[in-house]
C-alpha positions in Angstrom: 92.2 -99.1 212.0 93.8 -96.6 209.6 93.7 -97.5 205.9 96.5 -95.7 204.0 96.0 -94.4 200.5 97.9 -92.2 198.1 96.5 -88.7 197.4 97.6 -86.4 194.7 96.8 -82.7 195.4 96.6 -79.6 193.3 98.5 -76.4 193.8 95.9 -75.4 196.4 96.6 -78.5 198.5 93.2 -80.0 197.8 92.9 -83.6 196.7 92.6 -84.2 193.0 93.2 -87.9 192.6 93.0 -90.9 195.0 95.0 -94.0 194.4 93.6 -97.0 196.4 93.9 -100.7 195.9 95.5 -100.3 192.5 92.8 -98.1 191.1 92.6 -94.4 190.3 89.7 -92.2 191.6 89.6 -88.7 190.2 88.0 -86.2 192.6 84.9 -84.5 191.1 84.2 -82.2 194.1 85.5 -81.3 197.6 82.4 -81.1 199.6 83.7 -80.3 203.0 87.0 -79.7 204.8 87.6 -79.6 208.6 90.3 -80.0 211.2 90.0 -82.4 214.1 92.2 -82.0 217.2 92.1 -85.8 217.8 92.2 -87.3 221.3 95.1 -85.0 222.3 94.9 -86.3 225.9 95.7 -89.8 224.5 98.6 -88.5 222.3 96.7 -88.4 219.0 97.9 -85.8 216.5 95.6 -83.3 214.8 94.1 -84.3 211.5 92.8 -82.5 208.4 89.7 -84.2 207.0 88.1 -83.9 203.6 84.7 -85.2 202.5 84.8 -85.5 198.7 83.0 -87.1 195.8 84.9 -89.0 193.1 84.0 -89.1 189.4 82.2 -92.5 189.9 79.8 -90.9 192.4 81.2 -92.4 195.5 81.5 -90.3 198.7 84.8 -90.5 200.6 86.1 -89.2 203.9 89.8 -89.0 204.0 92.3 -87.4 206.4 95.9 -86.3 206.5 97.8 -86.9 209.8 99.2 -83.6 211.2 102.4 -85.3 212.5 103.1 -87.2 209.3 102.9 -84.8 206.4 102.0 -86.6 203.2 100.4 -89.6 205.1 96.8 -89.9 204.0 94.2 -92.3 205.3 90.7 -93.5 204.3 88.3 -92.8 207.2 85.0 -93.8 205.5 83.7 -94.7 202.1 80.1 -94.5 201.0 79.4 -96.0 197.6 
């Protein structure tokens, strides 16, 4: 189930700040970026994924939905 979150990006389009559950999480590093075509045969849209580390040391995987620009979702959180 998608978990929406707000993401503020820099001029390059890379995430700089995550806003989730009323808290701010500054991004310390973008570790990886990749595109996923989704299950296109089932009507899923492509997604742009980021694996990043926040200033508190947590590892996040987030994605932006290709059909809903500006719509960001939490995919996985490792703390």
